[in-house]
SETOR-77603 format. One line per 4 residues: number of its first residue (from 0); for each residue y, x, z of N, C-alpha, C. Coordinates in nm, 2 decimals. Example, Ala and Ser with C-alpha at 12.3 -4.5 7.8 and 13.67 -1.06 7.14 Angstrom:
0	-0.57:1.32:0.78:-0.45:1.23:0.78:-0.33:1.32:0.78 ~ -0.22:1.28:0.71:-0.11:1.37:0.71:0.00:1.29:0.79
This chain:
0	-0.12:0.08:0.00:0.00:0.00:0.00:0.12:0.09:0.00 ~ 0.22:0.05:-0.08:0.34:0.13:-0.09:0.43:0.12:0.04 ~ 0.49:0.23:0.08:0.58:0.22:0.19:0.71:0.14:0.15 ~ 0.78:0.10:0.26:0.90:0.02:0.23:1.00:0.11:0.15
4	1.01:0.24:0.18:1.11:0.32:0.11:1.07:0.33:-0.04 ~ 0.94:0.34:-0.07:0.89:0.35:-0.21:0.92:0.22:-0.28 ~ 0.90:0.11:-0.21:0.92:-0.02:-0.27:1.07:-0.04:-0.30 ~ 1.15:0.01:-0.20:1.30:0.00:-0.22:1.34:0.08:-0.34
8	1.28:0.20:-0.35:1.32:0.29:-0.46:1.28:0.23:-0.60 ~ 1.16:0.16:-0.60:1.12:0.09:-0.72:1.22:-0.02:-0.76 ~ 1.27:-0.10:-0.66:1.36:-0.20:-0.69:1.49:-0.15:-0.74 ~ 1.53:-0.04:-0.69:1.66:0.03:-0.74:1.64:0.07:-0.89
12	1.53:0.14:-0.92:1.51:0.18:-1.06:1.50:0.06:-1.15 ~ 1.43:-0.04:-1.10:1.41:-0.16:-1.19:1.54:-0.23:-1.22 ~ 1.63:-0.23:-1.11:1.76:-0.29:-1.13:1.85:-0.21:-1.23 ~ 1.85:-0.08:-1.21:1.93:0.01:-1.30:1.88:0.00:-1.44
16	1.75:-0.02:-1.46:1.70:-0.03:-1.60:1.72:-0.16:-1.67 ~ 1.78:-0.25:-1.60:1.79:-0.39:-1.65:1.90:-0.40:-1.76 ~ 1.99:-0.31:-1.77:2.10:-0.32:-1.86:2.14:-0.19:-1.92 ~ 2.25:-0.19:-2.01:2.29:-0.06:-2.07:2.32:0.05:-1.97
20	2.27:0.16:-1.99:2.27:0.27:-1.90:2.39:0.36:-1.92 ~ 2.46:0.40:-1.81:2.57:0.49:-1.81:2.54:0.61:-1.73 ~ 2.60:0.72:-1.76:2.59:0.84:-1.68:2.73:0.87:-1.62 ~ 2.73:0.88:-1.49:2.85:0.92:-1.42:2.84:1.06:-1.38
24	2.94:1.14:-1.43:2.93:1.29:-1.42:3.04:1.33:-1.31 ~ 2.99:1.39:-1.21:3.08:1.42:-1.09:3.16:1.55:-1.12 ~ 3.11:1.64:-1.19:3.18:1.77:-1.22:3.13:1.82:-1.35 ~ 3.18:1.94:-1.39:3.15:2.00:-1.52:3.04:2.10:-1.51
28	2.96:2.11:-1.40:2.86:2.21:-1.38:2.75:2.20:-1.48 ~ 2.72:2.07:-1.52:2.61:2.05:-1.60:2.47:2.04:-1.53 ~ 2.47:2.05:-1.40:2.35:2.05:-1.32:2.30:1.90:-1.30 ~ 2.17:1.88:-1.29:2.12:1.74:-1.27:2.19:1.67:-1.15
32	2.22:1.75:-1.05:2.27:1.68:-0.93:2.42:1.63:-0.95 ~ 2.48:1.67:-1.06:2.62:1.63:-1.08:2.62:1.50:-1.16 ~ 2.50:1.45:-1.20:2.50:1.33:-1.28:2.43:1.21:-1.21 ~ 2.49:1.10:-1.22:2.43:0.98:-1.15:2.41:0.87:-1.26
36	2.30:0.80:-1.25:2.27:0.69:-1.34:2.34:0.56:-1.28 ~ 2.40:0.48:-1.37:2.47:0.36:-1.33:2.44:0.25:-1.44 ~ 2.48:0.13:-1.40:2.46:0.02:-1.50:2.60:-0.06:-1.50 ~ 2.64:-0.08:-1.62:2.77:-0.15:-1.64:2.75:-0.30:-1.60
40	2.84:-0.35:-1.52:2.84:-0.48:-1.47:2.94:-0.57:-1.54 ~ 3.07:-0.53:-1.54:3.17:-0.62:-1.60:3.30:-0.54:-1.61 ~ 3.39:-0.59:-1.70:3.52:-0.54:-1.71:3.62:-0.64:-1.65 ~ 3.70:-0.59:-1.55:3.79:-0.68:-1.48:3.93:-0.63:-1.49
44	4.01:-0.70:-1.56:4.15:-0.66:-1.58:4.16:-0.51:-1.63 ~ 4.22:-0.42:-1.55:4.24:-0.29:-1.59:4.13:-0.19:-1.54 ~ 4.01:-0.25:-1.50:3.91:-0.16:-1.44:3.77:-0.21:-1.49 ~ 3.67:-0.13:-1.46:3.53:-0.17:-1.49:3.45:-0.17:-1.36
48	3.34:-0.24:-1.35:3.25:-0.24:-1.24:3.12:-0.19:-1.28 ~ 3.06:-0.11:-1.20:2.93:-0.05:-1.23:2.84:-0.06:-1.10 ~ 2.71:-0.06:-1.12:2.62:-0.06:-1.01:2.54:0.08:-1.02 ~ 2.53:0.14:-0.90:2.46:0.26:-0.89:2.39:0.28:-0.76
52	2.31:0.38:-0.74:2.24:0.40:-0.62:2.30:0.50:-0.52 ~ 2.42:0.54:-0.54:2.49:0.64:-0.45:2.63:0.59:-0.43 ~ 2.68:0.61:-0.31:2.82:0.57:-0.28:2.92:0.68:-0.34 ~ 3.03:0.63:-0.39:3.13:0.72:-0.45:3.26:0.71:-0.36
56	3.32:0.82:-0.33:3.43:0.82:-0.25:3.56:0.76:-0.32 ~ 3.64:0.70:-0.24:3.76:0.63:-0.30:3.85:0.74:-0.36 ~ 3.91:0.71:-0.47:4.00:0.80:-0.54:3.93:0.92:-0.61 ~ 3.80:0.92:-0.61:3.72:1.03:-0.68:3.74:1.02:-0.83
60	3.76:1.13:-0.89:3.78:1.14:-1.04:3.64:1.17:-1.10 ~ 3.59:1.09:-1.19:3.46:1.11:-1.25:3.47:1.09:-1.40 ~ 3.37:1.13:-1.47:3.36:1.11:-1.62:3.24:1.02:-1.64 ~ 3.26:0.93:-1.74:3.15:0.84:-1.78:3.11:0.86:-1.92
64	2.98:0.85:-1.94:2.92:0.86:-2.08:2.81:0.76:-2.09 ~ 2.81:0.68:-2.20:2.71:0.58:-2.22:2.75:0.47:-2.31 ~ 2.69:0.36:-2.29:2.71:0.25:-2.38:2.73:0.12:-2.30 ~ 2.80:0.02:-2.36:2.81:-0.11:-2.30:2.79:-0.21:-2.42
68	2.75:-0.33:-2.38:2.73:-0.44:-2.47:2.87:-0.51:-2.50 ~ 2.90:-0.53:-2.63:3.02:-0.60:-2.67:2.97:-0.71:-2.77 ~ 3.07:-0.79:-2.81:3.04:-0.90:-2.90:2.99:-0.85:-3.03 ~ 3.02:-0.73:-3.07:2.97:-0.68:-3.20:2.86:-0.58:-3.18
72	2.80:-0.58:-3.06:2.69:-0.48:-3.04:2.72:-0.38:-2.94 ~ 2.64:-0.28:-2.92:2.66:-0.17:-2.82:2.77:-0.08:-2.87 ~ 2.85:-0.04:-2.78:2.96:0.05:-2.81:2.97:0.16:-2.71 ~ 3.01:0.28:-2.75:3.02:0.40:-2.65:3.13:0.37:-2.55
76	3.10:0.41:-2.43:3.20:0.41:-2.32:3.22:0.55:-2.27 ~ 3.33:0.62:-2.30:3.35:0.76:-2.27:3.49:0.77:-2.20 ~ 3.50:0.87:-2.12:3.63:0.90:-2.06:3.63:0.93:-1.91 ~ 3.75:0.95:-1.86:3.77:0.98:-1.72:3.81:0.86:-1.64
80	3.75:0.84:-1.53:3.78:0.72:-1.44:3.80:0.76:-1.30 ~ 3.88:0.69:-1.23:3.90:0.71:-1.08:3.85:0.60:-1.00 ~ 3.78:0.63:-0.89:3.72:0.53:-0.81:3.82:0.45:-0.73 ~ 3.83:0.32:-0.76:3.93:0.24:-0.68:3.86:0.19:-0.55
84	3.73:0.15:-0.56:3.66:0.11:-0.44:3.51:0.12:-0.47 ~ 3.43:0.13:-0.36:3.29:0.13:-0.37:3.23:0.06:-0.25 ~ 3.15:-0.05:-0.27:3.10:-0.12:-0.16:2.95:-0.13:-0.17 ~ 2.88:-0.14:-0.06:2.73:-0.15:-0.06:2.70:-0.30:-0.08
88	2.60:-0.32:-0.17:2.56:-0.46:-0.20:2.41:-0.49:-0.17 ~ 2.34:-0.39:-0.12:2.20:-0.41:-0.08:2.14:-0.27:-0.04 ~ 2.01:-0.27:-0.03:1.95:-0.15:0.01:1.95:-0.05:-0.10 ~ 2.03:0.06:-0.09:2.04:0.16:-0.19:2.12:0.11:-0.31
92	2.20:0.01:-0.30:2.28:-0.04:-0.41:2.43:-0.04:-0.38 ~ 2.51:0.00:-0.47:2.65:0.01:-0.45:2.72:-0.05:-0.58 ~ 2.83:-0.11:-0.56:2.91:-0.16:-0.67:3.05:-0.09:-0.66 ~ 3.07:-0.01:-0.77:3.20:0.07:-0.77:3.29:0.01:-0.87
96	3.42:0.01:-0.84:3.52:-0.04:-0.93:3.60:0.09:-0.98 ~ 3.61:0.11:-1.11:3.66:0.23:-1.16:3.78:0.20:-1.25 ~ 3.89:0.28:-1.24:4.00:0.26:-1.32:4.01:0.38:-1.42 ~ 4.05:0.35:-1.55:4.07:0.46:-1.65:4.17:0.55:-1.60
100	4.15:0.68:-1.61:4.25:0.78:-1.58:4.34:0.81:-1.70 ~ 4.46:0.79:-1.68:4.56:0.81:-1.79:4.59:0.96:-1.80 ~ 4.57:1.01:-1.92:4.60:1.15:-1.95:4.75:1.18:-1.93 ~ 4.77:1.30:-1.88:4.91:1.34:-1.85:4.98:1.37:-1.99
104	5.11:1.36:-1.99:5.19:1.37:-2.11:5.17:1.51:-2.18 ~ 5.15:1.61:-2.09:5.14:1.75:-2.14:5.00:1.79:-2.19 ~ 4.91:1.69:-2.18:4.77:1.72:-2.22:4.75:1.68:-2.36 ~ 4.73:1.78:-2.45:4.71:1.75:-2.59:4.58:1.69:-2.62
108	4.58:1.57:-2.69:4.46:1.50:-2.72:4.40:1.55:-2.85 ~ 4.27:1.56:-2.85:4.20:1.61:-2.97:4.20:1.50:-3.08 ~ 4.22:1.53:-3.21:4.21:1.43:-3.31:4.07:1.37:-3.31 ~ 4.06:1.24:-3.35:3.92:1.18:-3.36:3.84:1.25:-3.46
112	3.71:1.28:-3.43:3.63:1.36:-3.52:3.59:1.27:-3.64 ~ 3.57:1.34:-3.75:3.53:1.27:-3.87:3.38:1.25:-3.87 ~ 3.34:1.13:-3.90:3.20:1.10:-3.90:3.12:1.17:-4.02 ~ 3.01:1.22:-3.99:2.92:1.28:-4.09:2.83:1.17:-4.14
116	2.86:1.12:-4.26:2.79:1.00:-4.31:2.64:1.05:-4.34 ~ 2.62:1.17:-4.38:2.49:1.22:-4.42:2.42:1.29:-4.31 ~ 2.47:1.28:-4.18:2.41:1.35:-4.07:2.28:1.27:-4.04 ~ 2.18:1.35:-4.00:2.05:1.29:-3.96:2.05:1.28:-3.81
120	2.04:1.16:-3.76:2.04:1.13:-3.61:1.93:1.20:-3.54 ~ 1.81:1.22:-3.60:1.70:1.29:-3.54:1.73:1.44:-3.53 ~ 1.80:1.49:-3.62:1.84:1.63:-3.61:1.95:1.65:-3.51 ~ 2.04:1.56:-3.50:2.14:1.56:-3.39:2.08:1.56:-3.26
124	1.98:1.47:-3.24:1.92:1.46:-3.11:1.81:1.57:-3.08 ~ 1.77:1.64:-3.19:1.67:1.74:-3.18:1.54:1.69:-3.14 ~ 1.50:1.58:-3.20:1.37:1.51:-3.17:1.30:1.48:-3.30 ~ 1.17:1.46:-3.29:1.09:1.43:-3.40:1.12:1.28:-3.44
128	1.09:1.25:-3.56:1.11:1.11:-3.61:1.00:1.02:-3.54 ~ 0.90:1.08:-3.48:0.80:1.00:-3.41:0.83:0.99:-3.26 ~ 0.94:1.05:-3.21:0.97:1.05:-3.07:0.97:0.91:-3.01 ~ 0.91:0.89:-2.89:0.92:0.76:-2.82:1.05:0.74:-2.75
132	1.07:0.62:-2.70:1.19:0.58:-2.64:1.23:0.67:-2.52 ~ 1.12:0.70:-2.44:1.14:0.78:-2.32:1.19:0.92:-2.35 ~ 1.13:0.98:-2.45:1.17:1.11:-2.50:1.32:1.11:-2.54 ~ 1.36:1.01:-2.62:1.49:1.00:-2.67:1.59:0.99:-2.56
136	1.55:0.91:-2.46:1.64:0.89:-2.34:1.66:1.02:-2.26 ~ 1.55:1.09:-2.24:1.56:1.22:-2.16:1.64:1.32:-2.24 ~ 1.61:1.33:-2.37:1.69:1.43:-2.45:1.84:1.40:-2.45 ~ 1.87:1.27:-2.47:2.01:1.23:-2.47:2.08:1.27:-2.35
140	2.02:1.25:-2.23:2.09:1.28:-2.10:2.11:1.43:-2.09 ~ 2.00:1.51:-2.13:2.01:1.65:-2.12:2.12:1.71:-2.21 ~ 2.13:1.66:-2.34:2.23:1.71:-2.43:2.37:1.66:-2.40 ~ 2.37:1.53:-2.35:2.50:1.48:-2.32:2.57:1.56:-2.21
144	2.49:1.61:-2.11:2.54:1.69:-2.00:2.59:1.82:-2.06 ~ 2.52:1.88:-2.16:2.55:2.01:-2.21:2.68:2.00:-2.30 ~ 2.70:1.89:-2.38:2.81:1.89:-2.47:2.92:1.80:-2.42 ~ 2.91:1.74:-2.30:3.02:1.66:-2.25:3.15:1.74:-2.25
148	3.26:1.68:-2.29:3.39:1.76:-2.29:3.43:1.82:-2.16 ~ 3.38:1.76:-2.05:3.42:1.82:-1.92:3.34:1.95:-1.89 ~ 3.24:1.98:-1.96:3.16:2.10:-1.94:3.24:2.22:-2.00 ~ 3.30:2.30:-1.92:3.39:2.41:-1.97:3.31:2.51:-2.05
152	3.19:2.53:-2.03:3.11:2.64:-2.10:3.06:2.59:-2.24 ~ 3.00:2.47:-2.24:2.93:2.43:-2.36:2.98:2.29:-2.42 ~ 3.09:2.24:-2.36:3.14:2.11:-2.40:3.19:2.11:-2.54 ~ 3.17:1.99:-2.61:3.22:1.97:-2.74:3.24:1.82:-2.76
156	3.36:1.78:-2.78:3.39:1.64:-2.80:3.32:1.59:-2.93 ~ 3.32:1.67:-3.03:3.26:1.63:-3.16:3.11:1.61:-3.14 ~ 3.04:1.71:-3.09:2.89:1.70:-3.07:2.86:1.59:-2.97 ~ 2.94:1.57:-2.87:2.91:1.46:-2.77:2.92:1.32:-2.84
160	3.02:1.30:-2.92:3.03:1.17:-2.99:2.92:1.15:-3.09 ~ 2.88:1.26:-3.15:2.76:1.25:-3.24:2.64:1.21:-3.16 ~ 2.62:1.26:-3.05:2.50:1.23:-2.97:2.51:1.08:-2.92 ~ 2.62:1.03:-2.88:2.64:0.89:-2.84:2.60:0.80:-2.96
164	2.66:0.84:-3.08:2.63:0.75:-3.19:2.48:0.76:-3.23 ~ 2.42:0.88:-3.23:2.28:0.89:-3.26:2.19:0.81:-3.16 ~ 2.23:0.82:-3.03:2.15:0.75:-2.93:2.17:0.60:-2.94 ~ 2.28:0.55:-2.98:2.31:0.41:-3.00:2.21:0.35:-3.10
168	2.18:0.43:-3.21:2.09:0.39:-3.31:1.94:0.40:-3.27 ~ 1.91:0.52:-3.22:1.77:0.55:-3.20:1.71:0.48:-3.07 ~ 1.80:0.44:-2.98:1.75:0.38:-2.86:1.73:0.23:-2.88 ~ 1.78:0.17:-2.99:1.76:0.03:-3.02:1.65:0.01:-3.12
172	1.54:-0.05:-3.09:1.43:-0.07:-3.18:1.47:-0.12:-3.32 ~ 1.55:-0.23:-3.32:1.58:-0.29:-3.45:1.67:-0.20:-3.53 ~ 1.77:-0.14:-3.47:1.86:-0.05:-3.54:1.79:0.08:-3.59 ~ 1.69:0.12:-3.51:1.62:0.24:-3.54:1.53:0.21:-3.66
176	1.46:0.10:-3.66:1.38:0.06:-3.78:1.45:0.05:-3.91 ~ 1.57:-0.01:-3.90:1.66:-0.02:-4.02:1.70:0.12:-4.06 ~ 1.74:0.20:-3.97:1.78:0.34:-4.00:1.67:0.42:-4.06 ~ 1.55:0.40:-4.01:1.43:0.48:-4.07:1.41:0.44:-4.22
180	1.43:0.31:-4.25:1.41:0.27:-4.39:1.52:0.34:-4.48 ~ 1.64:0.34:-4.43:1.75:0.40:-4.50:1.73:0.55:-4.52 ~ 1.68:0.61:-4.41:1.66:0.76:-4.41:1.55:0.80:-4.51 ~ 1.44:0.71:-4.51:1.33:0.74:-4.61:1.38:0.74:-4.75
184	1.47:0.64:-4.78:1.53:0.63:-4.91:1.62:0.75:-4.94 ~ 1.70:0.79:-4.84:1.79:0.91:-4.86:1.71:1.04:-4.88 ~ 1.60:1.05:-4.82:1.52:1.17:-4.83:1.48:1.20:-4.97 ~ 1.47:1.10:-5.05:1.43:1.12:-5.19:1.54:1.18:-5.28
188	1.66:1.17:-5.23:1.77:1.23:-5.31:1.85:1.34:-5.24 ~ 1.85:1.34:-5.10:1.93:1.43:-5.03:1.89:1.58:-5.05 ~ 1.76:1.60:-5.09:1.71:1.74:-5.10:1.71:1.78:-5.25 ~ 1.76:1.70:-5.34:1.76:1.74:-5.48:1.84:1.86:-5.50
192	1.80:1.96:-5.58:1.87:2.08:-5.60:1.92:2.10:-5.74 ~ 1.88:2.01:-5.83:1.93:2.02:-5.97:1.97:1.89:-6.02 ~ 2.07:1.89:-6.11:2.12:1.77:-6.17:2.03:1.72:-6.29 ~ 1.97:1.82:-6.36:1.89:1.79:-6.47:1.77:1.89:-6.47
196	1.67:1.85:-6.55:1.55:1.93:-6.56:1.58:2.07:-6.63 ~ 1.68:2.06:-6.73:1.72:2.18:-6.80:1.78:2.29:-6.70 ~ 1.85:2.24:-6.60:1.92:2.33:-6.51:1.82:2.40:-6.41 ~ 1.69:2.37:-6.42:1.59:2.43:-6.33:1.53:2.55:-6.39
200	1.60:2.62:-6.48:1.54:2.74:-6.55:1.64:2.85:-6.53 ~ 1.58:2.97:-6.52:1.66:3.09:-6.50:1.65:3.15:-6.36 ~ 1.71:3.27:-6.35:1.70:3.35:-6.22:1.76:3.27:-6.11 ~ 1.88:3.22:-6.13:1.95:3.15:-6.02:1.87:3.02:-5.98
204	1.81:2.96:-6.08:1.73:2.84:-6.05:1.61:2.87:-5.96 ~ 1.55:2.99:-5.99:1.43:3.03:-5.91:1.47:3.05:-5.76 ~ 1.59:3.11:-5.74:1.64:3.14:-5.61:1.66:3.01:-5.54 ~ 1.72:2.91:-5.61:1.75:2.78:-5.55:1.62:2.70:-5.52
208	1.51:2.72:-5.60:1.39:2.66:-5.57:1.33:2.71:-5.44 ~ 1.33:2.84:-5.43:1.28:2.91:-5.31:1.35:2.86:-5.18 ~ 1.49:2.85:-5.19:1.57:2.80:-5.08:1.53:2.66:-5.05 ~ 1.51:2.58:-5.15:1.48:2.44:-5.13:1.34:2.42:-5.06
212	1.24:2.50:-5.11:1.11:2.49:-5.04:1.12:2.53:-4.90 ~ 1.18:2.64:-4.87:1.19:2.69:-4.73:1.27:2.59:-4.65 ~ 1.37:2.53:-4.70:1.45:2.43:-4.62:1.36:2.31:-4.58 ~ 1.28:2.26:-4.68:1.19:2.15:-4.65:1.09:2.18:-4.55
216	1.03:2.30:-4.56:0.93:2.34:-4.47:0.98:2.37:-4.33 ~ 1.11:2.42:-4.33:1.17:2.45:-4.20:1.20:2.32:-4.12 ~ 1.25:2.22:-4.19:1.29:2.10:-4.13:1.16:2.02:-4.09 ~ 1.05:2.03:-4.17:0.93:1.97:-4.13:0.87:2.03:-4.01
220	0.87:2.16:-4.00:0.82:2.23:-3.88:0.91:2.19:-3.76 ~ 1.04:2.18:-3.78:1.13:2.15:-3.66:1.10:2.00:-3.62 ~ 1.08:1.91:-3.71:1.06:1.77:-3.67:0.92:1.74:-3.62 ~ 0.82:1.79:-3.69:0.68:1.76:-3.66:0.60:1.89:-3.64
224	0.62:1.96:-3.53:0.55:2.08:-3.51:0.40:2.07:-3.52 ~ 0.34:1.95:-3.48:0.20:1.93:-3.49:0.14:1.90:-3.62 ~ 0.23:1.86:-3.71:0.20:1.83:-3.85:0.30:1.89:-3.94 ~ 0.31:2.02:-3.95:0.42:2.09:-4.02:0.39:2.11:-4.17
228	0.27:2.07:-4.22:0.24:2.10:-4.36:0.30:2.00:-4.46 ~ 0.31:2.05:-4.58:0.36:1.96:-4.69:0.28:1.99:-4.81 ~ 0.25:1.89:-4.89:0.17:1.91:-5.02:0.27:1.94:-5.13 ~ 0.21:2.00:-5.24:0.29:2.04:-5.35:0.37:1.92:-5.41
232	0.31:1.81:-5.41:0.38:1.69:-5.47:0.50:1.65:-5.39 ~ 0.50:1.68:-5.26:0.61:1.65:-5.17:0.73:1.73:-5.22 ~ 0.71:1.86:-5.26:0.82:1.94:-5.31:0.88:1.88:-5.44 ~ 0.78:1.84:-5.53:0.82:1.78:-5.65:0.91:1.66:-5.64
236	0.87:1.57:-5.55:0.94:1.44:-5.53:1.08:1.46:-5.46 ~ 1.08:1.55:-5.36:1.20:1.56:-5.28:1.30:1.66:-5.35 ~ 1.25:1.76:-5.42:1.35:1.86:-5.48:1.38:1.81:-5.62 ~ 1.31:1.72:-5.68:1.33:1.67:-5.81:1.30:1.77:-5.92
240	1.20:1.85:-5.89:1.16:1.95:-5.99:1.01:1.93:-6.03 ~ 0.97:1.94:-6.15:0.83:1.92:-6.20:0.74:2.02:-6.13 ~ 0.62:1.99:-6.10:0.53:2.07:-6.03:0.51:2.21:-6.10 ~ 0.50:2.21:-6.24:0.48:2.33:-6.31:0.60:2.43:-6.30
244	0.72:2.37:-6.27:0.84:2.46:-6.25:0.85:2.52:-6.11 ~ 0.76:2.48:-6.02:0.76:2.53:-5.88:0.65:2.64:-5.86 ~ 0.57:2.66:-5.96:0.46:2.75:-5.94:0.50:2.90:-5.91 ~ 0.61:2.94:-5.98:0.66:3.08:-5.96:0.71:3.09:-5.82
248	0.79:3.00:-5.77:0.86:3.00:-5.64:0.75:3.00:-5.53 ~ 0.65:2.91:-5.55:0.55:2.91:-5.44:0.47:3.04:-5.44 ~ 0.44:3.09:-5.56:0.36:3.22:-5.56:0.44:3.33:-5.49 ~ 0.57:3.34:-5.52:0.66:3.44:-5.46:0.66:3.43:-5.31
252	0.68:3.31:-5.26:0.69:3.29:-5.12:0.56:3.32:-5.04 ~ 0.45:3.29:-5.11:0.32:3.32:-5.05:0.30:3.47:-5.05 ~ 0.33:3.54:-5.16:0.31:3.68:-5.16:0.40:3.76:-5.06 ~ 0.52:3.70:-5.03:0.61:3.76:-4.93:0.57:3.72:-4.79
256	0.47:3.63:-4.78:0.43:3.58:-4.65:0.54:3.50:-4.58 ~ 0.62:3.43:-4.66:0.72:3.34:-4.60:0.66:3.20:-4.58 ~ 0.56:3.17:-4.66:0.48:3.05:-4.64:0.34:3.08:-4.65 ~ 0.25:2.99:-4.60:0.11:3.01:-4.63:0.05:2.87:-4.67
260	-0.07:2.88:-4.72:-0.14:2.75:-4.76:-0.26:2.73:-4.68 ~ -0.27:2.62:-4.62:-0.39:2.60:-4.53:-0.51:2.54:-4.60 ~ -0.62:2.53:-4.53:-0.74:2.48:-4.59:-0.73:2.34:-4.65 ~ -0.64:2.26:-4.60:-0.63:2.12:-4.64:-0.52:2.11:-4.76
264	-0.50:2.23:-4.82:-0.41:2.23:-4.94:-0.26:2.19:-4.91 ~ -0.22:2.23:-4.79:-0.08:2.20:-4.74:-0.01:2.33:-4.72 ~ 0.12:2.34:-4.75:0.20:2.45:-4.73:0.27:2.44:-4.60 ~ 0.28:2.56:-4.53:0.36:2.56:-4.40:0.45:2.69:-4.40
268	0.56:2.68:-4.33:0.65:2.79:-4.32:0.59:2.89:-4.21 ~ 0.61:3.02:-4.23:0.57:3.12:-4.13:0.69:3.17:-4.05 ~ 0.67:3.25:-3.96:0.78:3.31:-3.88:0.87:3.39:-3.97 ~ 0.81:3.46:-4.06:0.90:3.54:-4.16:0.98:3.44:-4.24
272	0.93:3.33:-4.28:1.00:3.23:-4.36:1.11:3.17:-4.28 ~ 1.09:3.14:-4.15:1.19:3.09:-4.06:1.31:3.19:-4.05 ~ 1.28:3.31:-4.03:1.38:3.42:-4.01:1.46:3.43:-4.14 ~ 1.40:3.42:-4.26:1.47:3.43:-4.39:1.56:3.31:-4.41
276	1.51:3.19:-4.38:1.59:3.07:-4.40:1.71:3.07:-4.31 ~ 1.69:3.11:-4.18:1.81:3.11:-4.09:1.91:3.22:-4.12 ~ 1.86:3.33:-4.17:1.95:3.44:-4.21:2.04:3.39:-4.33 ~ 1.98:3.32:-4.43:2.05:3.27:-4.54:2.15:3.16:-4.51
280	2.12:3.08:-4.40:2.20:2.97:-4.37:2.31:3.01:-4.27 ~ 2.30:3.12:-4.21:2.40:3.16:-4.10:2.54:3.17:-4.15 ~ 2.56:3.20:-4.28:2.69:3.22:-4.33:2.75:3.10:-4.39 ~ 2.67:2.99:-4.40:2.72:2.87:-4.47:2.80:2.78:-4.37
284	2.88:2.70:-4.42:2.95:2.60:-4.34:2.86:2.49:-4.30 ~ 2.91:2.40:-4.21:2.82:2.29:-4.16:2.78:2.20:-4.28 ~ 2.87:2.17:-4.37:2.84:2.08:-4.48:2.73:2.14:-4.57 ~ 2.74:2.27:-4.59:2.64:2.34:-4.67:2.50:2.34:-4.60
288	2.50:2.34:-4.47:2.37:2.33:-4.40:2.30:2.20:-4.43 ~ 2.38:2.09:-4.45:2.32:1.96:-4.47:2.27:1.94:-4.61 ~ 2.35:1.99:-4.71:2.32:1.97:-4.85:2.33:2.10:-4.92 ~ 2.23:2.13:-5.00:2.23:2.26:-5.08:2.34:2.25:-5.19
292	2.40:2.36:-5.23:2.51:2.35:-5.33:2.46:2.29:-5.46 ~ 2.55:2.22:-5.52:2.52:2.15:-5.65:2.49:2.26:-5.75 ~ 2.41:2.22:-5.85:2.37:2.31:-5.96:2.49:2.35:-6.04 ~ 2.50:2.48:-6.08:2.62:2.52:-6.16:2.59:2.50:-6.30
């Protein structure tokens, strides 16, 4: 039989899981002890109310990261808040009223980041496309703490907002299913390296084929480490290059031991191939990392 304290702990977790989850960050250390889970309750006049399992001191300045339900769906809730009040509402339950902290006049605000329409939410979250909901939740909280703007060492407003947007999609089963359909369609064109079949000939074309093959295998290994292999026809479909035009590139990469071919007729990237791909990509801009240069 569970002890009373264990039962009380279960009731707290059950209550906190009942609605959109928020993270209340007490400081910029990034340590787990500086983060509290909370649940959005309501918006009242110029403040918001949240439920959490720990008391907050009056006038305490905190940061909030997470999502709330709105008429148009879930929306990110980010920013600095000051505790107006915090009262106990039950065993291990507190209701806090938080006021938005107005930025001082001399504090320069960062311009809103531009959205990357071709960004892959799974790559942003650094999870496999087969990741379950619990994995996505855990990864989101870990990365949100790392990239939260209040973290002086690793904070990034742009990366943080990307994470919130990615989590908004991947944590919702219906939105994720629709996104997966769109992503599968985009995969058929986003890796294309030539505009025409004629442009797939010549020395420069062979270099681009090798880069395209390494990129596909690198991403496959990153996303699905337990199933990192790809068939030859996968390269043909995703790169938009006939199979006979890829034979030289595949031969070269195998001879240089950048890729290998397994017994089930699948190709996989090797450690040498990973090092080569990352070395070639290190000097490119972010946009070039997402899409290979257009054929000249």
